[in-house]
Structure formats: C-alpha cells, structure tokens
N, CA, C and O atoms as CSV, one atom per row, in Angstrom:
chain,resi,resn,atom,element,x,y,z
A,1,MET,N,N,0.764,-1.152,0.020
A,1,MET,CA,C,-0.102,0.074,-0.013
A,1,MET,C,C,0.857,1.222,-0.004
A,1,MET,O,O,0.442,2.253,-0.532
A,2,GLU,N,N,2.021,1.231,0.482
A,2,GLU,CA,C,2.919,2.306,0.737
A,2,GLU,C,C,3.249,2.863,-0.721
A,2,GLU,O,O,3.247,4.080,-0.903
A,3,ASN,N,N,3.481,2.140,-1.570
A,3,ASN,CA,C,3.830,2.588,-2.981
A,3,ASN,C,C,2.612,2.983,-3.795
A,3,ASN,O,O,2.747,3.682,-4.800
A,4,GLN,N,N,1.414,2.550,-3.382
A,4,GLN,CA,C,0.289,2.725,-4.190
A,4,GLN,C,C,-0.320,4.066,-4.103
A,4,GLN,O,O,-0.751,4.620,-5.114
A,5,GLU,N,N,-0.373,4.638,-2.873
A,5,GLU,CA,C,-0.912,6.089,-2.719
A,5,GLU,C,C,0.243,6.983,-2.326
A,5,GLU,O,O,1.146,6.644,-1.562
A,6,ARG,N,N,0.122,8.205,-2.944
A,6,ARG,CA,C,1.108,9.241,-2.589
A,6,ARG,C,C,0.616,9.786,-1.264
A,6,ARG,O,O,-0.580,9.801,-0.974
A,7,PRO,N,N,1.600,10.245,-0.452
A,7,PRO,CA,C,1.294,10.888,0.814
A,7,PRO,C,C,0.603,12.228,0.413
A,7,PRO,O,O,0.943,12.868,-0.582
A,8,VAL,N,N,-0.384,12.598,1.258
A,8,VAL,CA,C,-1.080,13.776,1.104
A,8,VAL,C,C,-0.239,15.116,0.820
A,8,VAL,O,O,-0.637,15.987,0.046
A,9,TRP,N,N,0.900,15.179,1.493
A,9,TRP,CA,C,1.767,16.319,1.221
A,9,TRP,C,C,2.294,16.434,-0.116
A,9,TRP,O,O,2.626,17.541,-0.540
A,10,MET,N,N,2.411,15.312,-0.876
A,10,MET,CA,C,2.870,15.349,-2.184
A,10,MET,C,C,1.856,15.835,-3.230
A,10,MET,O,O,2.169,16.078,-4.395
A,11,THR,N,N,0.627,15.956,-2.732
A,11,THR,CA,C,-0.452,16.596,-3.642
A,11,THR,C,C,-0.722,18.019,-3.313
A,11,THR,O,O,-1.510,18.707,-3.963
A,12,ASP,N,N,-0.024,18.459,-2.250
A,12,ASP,CA,C,-0.194,19.909,-1.911
A,12,ASP,C,C,0.169,21.114,-2.995
A,12,ASP,O,O,1.181,21.015,-3.690
A,13,PRO,N,N,-0.488,21.961,-3.070
A,13,PRO,CA,C,-0.180,22.996,-4.049
A,13,PRO,C,C,1.270,23.634,-3.809
A,13,PRO,O,O,1.856,24.210,-4.726
A,14,LEU,N,N,1.807,23.503,-2.554
A,14,LEU,CA,C,3.182,24.053,-2.239
A,14,LEU,C,C,4.103,23.318,-3.018
A,14,LEU,O,O,5.151,23.885,-3.328
A,15,VAL,N,N,3.896,22.131,-3.398
A,15,VAL,CA,C,4.983,21.379,-4.129
A,15,VAL,C,C,4.578,21.063,-5.495
A,15,VAL,O,O,5.206,20.195,-6.102
A,16,LYS,N,N,3.637,21.646,-6.028
A,16,LYS,CA,C,3.098,21.253,-7.471
A,16,LYS,C,C,4.229,21.515,-8.553
A,16,LYS,O,O,4.168,20.905,-9.620
A,17,ASP,N,N,5.281,22.427,-8.295
A,17,ASP,CA,C,6.246,22.671,-9.373
A,17,ASP,C,C,7.457,21.831,-9.023
A,17,ASP,O,O,8.426,22.008,-9.762
A,18,ILE,N,N,7.583,21.019,-8.117
A,18,ILE,CA,C,8.629,20.214,-7.710
A,18,ILE,C,C,8.514,18.777,-8.452
A,18,ILE,O,O,7.554,18.025,-8.288
A,19,PRO,N,N,9.516,18.525,-9.209
A,19,PRO,CA,C,9.453,17.198,-10.027
A,19,PRO,C,C,9.288,15.973,-9.003
A,19,PRO,O,O,9.767,15.958,-7.869
A,20,GLU,N,N,8.574,15.005,-9.557
A,20,GLU,CA,C,8.137,13.795,-8.718
A,20,GLU,C,C,9.417,13.083,-8.187
A,20,GLU,O,O,9.402,12.642,-7.037
A,21,LYS,N,N,10.494,12.953,-8.948
A,21,LYS,CA,C,11.647,12.297,-8.421
A,21,LYS,C,C,12.124,12.971,-7.265
A,21,LYS,O,O,12.610,12.286,-6.365
A,22,LYS,N,N,12.059,14.286,-7.141
A,22,LYS,CA,C,12.591,15.003,-5.971
A,22,LYS,C,C,11.655,14.733,-4.909
A,22,LYS,O,O,12.131,14.395,-3.825
A,23,LEU,N,N,10.394,14.824,-5.034
A,23,LEU,CA,C,9.337,14.510,-3.971
A,23,LEU,C,C,9.574,13.167,-3.308
A,23,LEU,O,O,9.699,13.032,-2.091
A,24,LYS,N,N,9.635,12.026,-4.335
A,24,LYS,CA,C,9.978,10.796,-3.744
A,24,LYS,C,C,11.275,10.669,-2.812
A,24,LYS,O,O,11.271,9.958,-1.807
A,25,PHE,N,N,12.334,11.382,-3.208
A,25,PHE,CA,C,13.449,11.371,-2.474
A,25,PHE,C,C,13.339,11.973,-1.145
A,25,PHE,O,O,13.865,11.456,-0.159
A,26,VAL,N,N,12.631,13.112,-1.101
A,26,VAL,CA,C,12.284,13.674,0.295
A,26,VAL,C,C,11.377,12.888,1.084
A,26,VAL,O,O,11.469,12.942,2.311
A,27,GLU,N,N,10.379,12.054,0.449
A,27,GLU,CA,C,9.545,11.319,1.111
A,27,GLU,C,C,10.445,10.230,1.777
A,27,GLU,O,O,10.282,9.931,2.960
A,28,GLN,N,N,11.413,9.634,0.982
A,28,GLN,CA,C,12.072,8.437,1.456
A,28,GLN,C,C,13.027,9.026,2.693
A,28,GLN,O,O,13.238,8.347,3.698
A,29,LEU,N,N,13.529,10.237,2.527
A,29,LEU,CA,C,14.484,10.750,3.500
A,29,LEU,C,C,13.715,10.793,4.763
A,29,LEU,O,O,14.138,10.188,5.748
A,30,PHE,N,N,12.537,11.513,4.803
A,30,PHE,CA,C,11.740,11.486,6.087
A,30,PHE,C,C,11.138,10.274,6.650
A,30,PHE,O,O,11.004,10.104,7.862
A,31,ALA,N,N,10.775,9.429,5.746
A,31,ALA,CA,C,9.935,8.207,6.256
A,31,ALA,C,C,11.011,7.358,6.926
A,31,ALA,O,O,10.788,6.822,8.012
A,32,LYS,N,N,12.198,7.228,6.279
A,32,LYS,CA,C,13.171,6.206,6.856
A,32,LYS,C,C,13.994,6.992,7.946
A,32,LYS,O,O,14.686,6.299,8.692
A,33,GLY,N,N,14.000,8.239,8.111
A,33,GLY,CA,C,14.674,8.873,9.241
A,33,GLY,C,C,13.933,8.970,10.373
A,33,GLY,O,O,14.539,9.451,11.331
A,34,GLN,N,N,12.680,8.622,10.570
A,34,GLN,CA,C,11.908,8.621,11.788
A,34,GLN,C,C,12.361,7.551,12.594
A,34,GLN,O,O,12.563,6.401,12.206
A,35,GLY,N,N,12.544,8.104,14.021
A,35,GLY,CA,C,12.903,7.174,15.088
A,35,GLY,C,C,14.240,6.821,15.116
A,35,GLY,O,O,14.566,5.940,15.912
A,36,LYS,N,N,15.102,7.340,14.393
A,36,LYS,CA,C,16.586,7.098,14.407
A,36,LYS,C,C,17.347,8.037,15.645
A,36,LYS,O,O,16.957,9.139,16.034
A,37,SER,N,N,18.341,7.403,16.059
A,37,SER,CA,C,19.172,8.191,17.053
A,37,SER,C,C,20.050,9.120,16.186
A,37,SER,O,O,20.055,9.064,14.956
A,38,GLN,N,N,20.779,9.962,16.904
A,38,GLN,CA,C,21.618,10.929,15.984
A,38,GLN,C,C,22.742,10.029,15.445
A,38,GLN,O,O,23.118,10.309,14.307
A,39,LYS,N,N,23.244,9.172,15.958
A,39,LYS,CA,C,24.211,8.315,15.350
A,39,LYS,C,C,23.688,7.529,14.140
A,39,LYS,O,O,24.361,7.469,13.110
A,40,GLU,N,N,22.481,6.920,14.254
A,40,GLU,CA,C,21.849,6.154,13.301
A,40,GLU,C,C,21.489,7.156,12.041
A,40,GLU,O,O,21.625,6.862,10.854
A,41,MET,N,N,21.043,8.292,12.521
A,41,MET,CA,C,20.718,9.321,11.543
A,41,MET,C,C,21.740,9.786,10.626
A,41,MET,O,O,21.556,9.944,9.420
A,42,MET,N,N,22.982,10.030,11.332
A,42,MET,CA,C,24.195,10.367,10.346
A,42,MET,C,C,24.636,9.182,9.516
A,42,MET,O,O,25.095,9.370,8.389
A,43,ALA,N,N,24.512,7.934,10.042
A,43,ALA,CA,C,24.762,6.871,9.150
A,43,ALA,C,C,23.805,6.715,7.975
A,43,ALA,O,O,24.152,6.276,6.878
A,44,TYR,N,N,22.615,7.095,8.280
A,44,TYR,CA,C,21.670,7.050,7.207
A,44,TYR,C,C,21.726,8.354,6.190
A,44,TYR,O,O,21.348,8.201,5.029
A,45,LEU,N,N,22.148,9.483,6.591
A,45,LEU,CA,C,22.005,10.756,5.899
A,45,LEU,C,C,23.163,10.755,4.824
A,45,LEU,O,O,23.009,11.270,3.716
A,46,MET,N,N,24.260,10.182,5.199
A,46,MET,CA,C,25.509,10.292,4.383
A,46,MET,C,C,25.361,9.517,2.979
A,46,MET,O,O,25.731,10.057,1.937
A,47,PRO,N,N,24.816,8.258,3.000
A,47,PRO,CA,C,24.526,7.494,1.877
A,47,PRO,C,C,23.431,8.243,1.062
A,47,PRO,O,O,23.464,8.336,-0.166
A,48,MET,N,N,22.490,8.750,1.827
A,48,MET,CA,C,21.308,9.394,0.943
A,48,MET,C,C,21.832,10.616,0.289
A,48,MET,O,O,21.413,10.868,-0.840
A,49,MET,N,N,22.670,11.387,0.831
A,49,MET,CA,C,23.234,12.619,0.257
A,49,MET,C,C,24.076,12.158,-0.961
A,49,MET,O,O,24.040,12.830,-1.991
A,50,LYS,N,N,24.819,11.055,-0.883
A,50,LYS,CA,C,25.816,10.626,-1.952
A,50,LYS,C,C,24.803,10.059,-3.077
A,50,LYS,O,O,25.065,10.175,-4.274
A,51,LYS,N,N,23.728,9.490,-2.643
A,51,LYS,CA,C,22.653,8.976,-3.729
A,51,LYS,C,C,22.240,10.196,-4.486
A,51,LYS,O,O,22.294,10.258,-5.714
A,52,ALA,N,N,21.846,11.115,-3.752
A,52,ALA,CA,C,21.202,12.375,-4.423
A,52,ALA,C,C,22.224,12.957,-5.328
A,52,ALA,O,O,21.855,13.359,-6.431
A,53,LYS,N,N,23.522,13.050,-4.963
A,53,LYS,CA,C,24.618,13.642,-5.819
A,53,LYS,C,C,24.753,12.801,-7.020
A,53,LYS,O,O,24.754,13.341,-8.127
A,54,ALA,N,N,24.876,11.432,-6.890
A,54,ALA,CA,C,25.089,10.607,-7.938
A,54,ALA,C,C,23.924,10.721,-8.977
A,54,ALA,O,O,24.143,10.617,-10.184
A,55,GLU,N,N,22.693,10.936,-8.466
A,55,GLU,CA,C,21.553,11.020,-9.416
A,55,GLU,C,C,21.363,12.526,-9.925
A,55,GLU,O,O,20.390,12.833,-10.614
A,56,ASN,N,N,22.376,13.476,-9.536
A,56,ASN,CA,C,22.172,14.833,-9.950
A,56,ASN,C,C,20.903,15.440,-9.413
A,56,ASN,O,O,20.233,16.248,-10.056
A,57,LEU,N,N,20.611,15.025,-8.233
A,57,LEU,CA,C,19.349,15.447,-7.627
A,57,LEU,C,C,19.656,16.605,-6.704
A,57,LEU,O,O,20.077,16.335,-5.579
A,58,THR,N,N,19.487,17.882,-7.067
A,58,THR,CA,C,19.764,18.942,-6.357
A,58,THR,C,C,18.444,19.729,-6.055
A,58,THR,O,O,17.536,19.822,-6.882
A,59,PHE,N,N,18.409,20.259,-4.873
A,59,PHE,CA,C,17.091,21.079,-4.503
A,59,PHE,C,C,17.609,22.579,-4.376
A,59,PHE,O,O,18.708,22.849,-3.891
A,60,THR,N,N,16.732,23.510,-4.848
A,60,THR,CA,C,16.964,24.757,-4.533
A,60,THR,C,C,16.405,25.017,-3.176
A,60,THR,O,O,15.651,24.193,-2.659
A,61,PRO,N,N,16.740,26.126,-2.572
A,61,PRO,CA,C,16.248,26.349,-1.187
A,61,PRO,C,C,14.663,26.506,-1.141
A,61,PRO,O,O,13.990,26.147,-0.175
A,62,GLN,N,N,14.152,27.075,-2.278
A,62,GLN,CA,C,12.715,27.103,-2.417
A,62,GLN,C,C,12.083,25.825,-2.466
A,62,GLN,O,O,11.058,25.627,-1.813
A,63,GLU,N,N,12.592,24.946,-3.174
A,63,GLU,CA,C,12.050,23.558,-3.396
A,63,GLU,C,C,12.006,22.881,-2.063
A,63,GLU,O,O,10.996,22.295,-1.672
A,64,MET,N,N,13.153,22.969,-1.341
A,64,MET,CA,C,13.262,22.257,-0.023
A,64,MET,C,C,12.380,22.958,0.987
A,64,MET,O,O,11.717,22.259,1.753
A,65,ASN,N,N,12.319,24.143,1.049
A,65,ASN,CA,C,11.431,24.823,1.934
A,65,ASN,C,C,10.016,24.489,1.719
A,65,ASN,O,O,9.266,24.254,2.667
A,66,ALA,N,N,9.598,24.459,0.366
A,66,ALA,CA,C,8.246,24.153,0.099
A,66,ALA,C,C,7.817,22.681,0.422
A,66,ALA,O,O,6.683,22.402,0.809
A,67,ALA,N,N,8.783,21.793,0.237
A,67,ALA,CA,C,8.588,20.425,0.517
A,67,ALA,C,C,8.393,20.154,2.108
A,67,ALA,O,O,7.569,19.367,2.575
A,68,ILE,N,N,9.252,20.905,2.811
A,68,ILE,CA,C,9.150,20.803,4.285
A,68,ILE,C,C,7.902,21.396,4.737
A,68,ILE,O,O,7.194,20.807,5.555
A,69,ALA,N,N,7.601,22.501,4.263
A,69,ALA,CA,C,6.300,23.168,4.700
A,69,ALA,C,C,5.147,22.211,4.418
A,69,ALA,O,O,4.318,22.051,5.313
A,70,ALA,N,N,5.016,21.580,3.302
A,70,ALA,CA,C,3.959,20.777,2.915
A,70,ALA,C,C,4.003,19.478,3.824
A,70,ALA,O,O,2.946,19.033,4.272
A,71,ILE,N,N,5.103,18.923,4.074
A,71,ILE,CA,C,5.047,17.832,5.098
A,71,ILE,C,C,4.685,18.353,6.355
A,71,ILE,O,O,3.809,17.720,6.943
A,72,ARG,N,N,5.128,19.316,6.892
A,72,ARG,CA,C,4.737,19.842,8.175
A,72,ARG,C,C,3.137,20.005,8.220
A,72,ARG,O,O,2.447,19.587,9.149
A,73,LYS,N,N,2.669,20.638,7.141
A,73,LYS,CA,C,1.265,21.111,7.152
A,73,LYS,C,C,0.382,19.868,7.279
A,73,LYS,O,O,-0.761,19.995,7.718
A,74,HIS,N,N,0.837,18.730,6.931
A,74,HIS,CA,C,-0.038,17.469,6.886
A,74,HIS,C,C,0.555,16.448,7.897
A,74,HIS,O,O,0.455,15.247,7.648
A,75,SER,N,N,1.137,16.860,8.967
A,75,SER,CA,C,1.820,16.071,9.943
A,75,SER,C,C,1.076,16.126,11.263
A,75,SER,O,O,0.446,17.141,11.559
A,76,THR,N,N,1.122,15.101,12.046
A,76,THR,CA,C,0.585,15.157,13.329
A,76,THR,C,C,1.626,15.809,14.288
A,76,THR,O,O,2.757,16.091,13.892
A,77,ARG,N,N,1.239,16.020,15.461
A,77,ARG,CA,C,2.269,16.717,16.537
A,77,ARG,C,C,3.468,15.874,16.736
A,77,ARG,O,O,4.580,16.369,16.925
A,78,GLU,N,N,3.239,14.577,16.693
A,78,GLU,CA,C,4.362,13.519,16.969
A,78,GLU,C,C,5.158,13.629,15.765
A,78,GLU,O,O,6.384,13.676,15.870
A,79,GLU,N,N,4.575,13.676,14.592
A,79,GLU,CA,C,5.490,13.638,13.386
A,79,GLU,C,C,6.227,15.028,13.158
A,79,GLU,O,O,7.242,15.110,12.466
A,80,LEU,N,N,5.654,16.086,13.776
A,80,LEU,CA,C,6.313,17.320,13.651
A,80,LEU,C,C,7.435,17.317,14.517
A,80,LEU,O,O,8.445,17.902,14.124
A,81,THR,N,N,7.439,16.719,15.712
A,81,THR,CA,C,8.614,16.562,16.631
A,81,THR,C,C,9.738,15.824,15.939
A,81,THR,O,O,10.897,16.234,15.984
A,82,GLN,N,N,9.379,14.746,15.310
A,82,GLN,CA,C,10.304,13.887,14.541
A,82,GLN,C,C,10.931,14.632,13.374
A,82,GLN,O,O,12.143,14.555,13.173
A,83,ILE,N,N,10.172,15.313,12.644
A,83,ILE,CA,C,10.702,16.178,11.535
A,83,ILE,C,C,11.688,17.183,11.957
A,83,ILE,O,O,12.684,17.457,11.288
A,84,ASP,N,N,11.377,17.745,13.122
A,84,ASP,CA,C,12.367,18.924,13.684
A,84,ASP,C,C,13.605,18.152,14.067
A,84,ASP,O,O,14.712,18.676,13.941
A,85,LYS,N,N,13.459,16.925,14.531
A,85,LYS,CA,C,14.853,16.154,14.947
A,85,LYS,C,C,15.660,15.748,13.695
A,85,LYS,O,O,16.887,15.809,13.627
A,86,ILE,N,N,14.836,15.328,12.710
A,86,ILE,CA,C,15.511,15.046,11.407
A,86,ILE,C,C,16.245,16.116,10.807
A,86,ILE,O,O,17.371,15.951,10.338
A,87,LEU,N,N,15.544,17.378,10.809
A,87,LEU,CA,C,16.089,18.509,10.189
A,87,LEU,C,C,17.191,19.060,10.881
A,87,LEU,O,O,18.117,19.580,10.258
A,88,GLU,N,N,17.169,18.977,12.369
A,88,GLU,CA,C,18.270,19.401,13.164
A,88,GLU,C,C,19.524,18.536,12.827
A,88,GLU,O,O,20.615,19.089,12.681
A,89,LYS,N,N,19.381,17.182,12.702
A,89,LYS,CA,C,20.384,16.398,12.614
A,89,LYS,C,C,21.010,16.502,11.142
A,89,LYS,O,O,22.219,16.349,10.965
A,90,SER,N,N,20.209,16.744,10.205
A,90,SER,CA,C,20.537,16.889,8.823
A,90,SER,C,C,21.448,18.164,8.675
A,90,SER,O,O,22.318,18.219,7.806
A,91,ARG,N,N,21.231,19.095,9.485
A,91,ARG,CA,C,21.965,20.310,9.533
A,91,ARG,C,C,23.270,20.187,10.404
A,91,ARG,O,O,23.975,21.142,10.730
A,92,GLY,N,N,23.471,18.978,10.705
A,92,GLY,CA,C,24.745,18.860,11.588
A,92,GLY,C,C,24.515,18.930,13.027
A,92,GLY,O,O,25.481,18.920,13.790
A,93,GLY,N,N,23.260,19.005,13.485
A,93,GLY,CA,C,23.054,19.064,14.912
A,93,GLY,C,C,23.269,20.422,15.532
A,93,GLY,O,O,23.264,20.536,16.757
A,94,GLN,N,N,23.456,21.448,14.740
A,94,GLN,CA,C,23.681,22.642,15.280
A,94,GLN,C,C,22.474,23.432,15.465
A,94,GLN,O,O,21.660,23.505,14.544
A,95,ALA,N,N,22.274,24.055,16.618
A,95,ALA,CA,C,21.179,24.767,16.907
A,95,ALA,C,C,21.308,26.181,16.397
A,95,ALA,O,O,22.437,26.666,16.313
A,96,LYS,N,N,20.248,26.883,16.051
A,96,LYS,CA,C,20.340,28.226,15.521
A,96,LYS,C,C,20.784,29.136,16.749
A,96,LYS,O,O,20.387,28.950,17.899
A,97,PRO,N,N,21.596,30.072,16.386
A,97,PRO,CA,C,21.960,31.159,17.552
A,97,PRO,C,C,20.744,31.787,18.027
A,97,PRO,O,O,20.795,32.642,18.912
C-alpha cells in the first residue's frame, strides 16, 4: 500500500512545481529517518546525500522549503517533533543562535 498512494503532502499546491523524483527522495528521507538516534541518522544521511549527488538530484532552497512546509502542514504533532529532529540532525546538529 505504501507505494500505491502518494502521501497527502505530495499533492499539496506548495509542491506542485517540484519534480516527482525529488518529491519521492524527500519522502524517503523523512520516512526512513523517523525514530533514528543521532548516530543512526548520520549513518543514514550520508549515503542518502551521496545517492542524491550521484543522481544529480539537487534542490533549490525554495524547493526544499516548500517540501518541508507541505510535510509539516499534513503532519501530526508527533510527526512534527520527529521532523524537527531529522532537520536538526541533517544540519549537523547545530542549533540556531
């Protein structure tokens, strides 16, 4: 069932101009990143970033912000907490000053 239906956020108008391949990459990134410790997350993120680079998959800041906004818009409170953890870890664990 996972591959049959697109998540609701992928049909949001915020991401209508982002290519499907990029949306699927973001979906995989967030879906498989849930529940991982910081160490597990780093071990997971590095190969994902290499995969994106190998596939010439680059995101503009606008595309990434739109995808994150759409995901957040359609997430539960628990999912939002996990998303924040994933985003923090993907930025190197550095908190904003």
